[in-house]
C-alpha positions, 0 to 999 in steps of 0.5 A: 847783676853782681856788684864788686865790692871795694872795702867800705861801699855798699849796696842795697839788696832786694833778695828777701833771705841770703846767703853769705858765702865764706870762700877762701883756697887751702894748702900747706900751712894755710889755717882753718877758717870758719864764718859766724855772725853776731846780731847787733841791736839799736846800740851796737851790742848784741842783746844776750849771748842767743845772738852769736851765730858760730861753730858751737852755737850754729842756729839762733833761736829764732832761727832766721839765721844760721850756720850751714857749715863747710862745703868742698867746691871747686874754688875751694873750700866755703862755709856759709851763713844764711839769714831770713831777712824778713823775718830778722827781729826788729830788735836787730839792726845790724848782722855782722859776718866774721871770718875766724882763722884758727891758729895762724893770722890771715895773711897765710889765709889765700883768695879770701872772698865773701859772696853773697847769694839770693838764698831763695834761688839754689843755682843764681848769680851772686848778688854781690863779692868782696875780697879781703885784704887784712890791713895788717897781715896778723888778723886772726879774726875778721868782719868781713862785711855786714848786714844791716837795716836802711828805710824799710829794707836791707843793705850790705857794706864791704867791710874787711876790719880785723882783730889780732886777738881773734873771735874771742876779742872781736866777741868781747867788743860786741858785749860777750865776756870772755873768761879763761877757767882757772889754771891746774895749778891754781889754789882752792879758794880760800874758805877759812872764813866760811859759815859752817856746814849744817850736817844735822841732814848728813847720813853716816855711811859705813865704807867698804874695806879697801880696796885694791888699786886696780879695783874701781866698782864701777866708779868713773876715775878722776883726770887731770887732763883737761877738755881737748889737751889744754884749759879752754877758754870760756866766754860767758854772758847772762844766758849760758856758758860758751866755750871754744873747741879747736876750730877746724874742718867741719865739712859737710860734703864735697 
């Protein structure tokens, strides 16, 4: 039986693996949409940056939550998060299923729906689905729903909660620190009072004669053009740095 979910409703899950499929209808002016997941500990926050599964980190180190990627289907486009609920670490009590839009708010995304399937069945009826309607229309990231523990099992709750500051704002709320890199015109740090550098181990090298402007001798040339054509935001946390490349079509099949 397929459950048609309303916002705030929940349903128990008997399946031990769940495939959460985010689906929408593409069209002119419709932004690209990406699915991601955040694994939350007992305090309702990520335990580390590794608990953020998204397009730039598509698989959790545990191997129990991963992003399958985009596909074209008869109903439109999909992006999918697969979860092995039976194998999720005991320290994880919730898994948020998130949608983020690229460059435009969700009021331009048509027929946004999240559909849950039994991950062990390749072609079965959905377990549940939830049609997501943004509250303000200005949201650029949405928590579509959550998988959460209840006793010895798991349940799914339909949420539809939005963020107007995108995936970065959502990630910040759940424990990931977001920082922007210095702008191109920002001055270098003042090192006037820095301790002198020990030069005793430096060997003097005889430089070659001045070369013509076009002669490079194979050295890579510096460039002032930042990656992707503009400075990229960086997500940092104790384990590593995250960078968000531009979102866009990442289809893996038709």
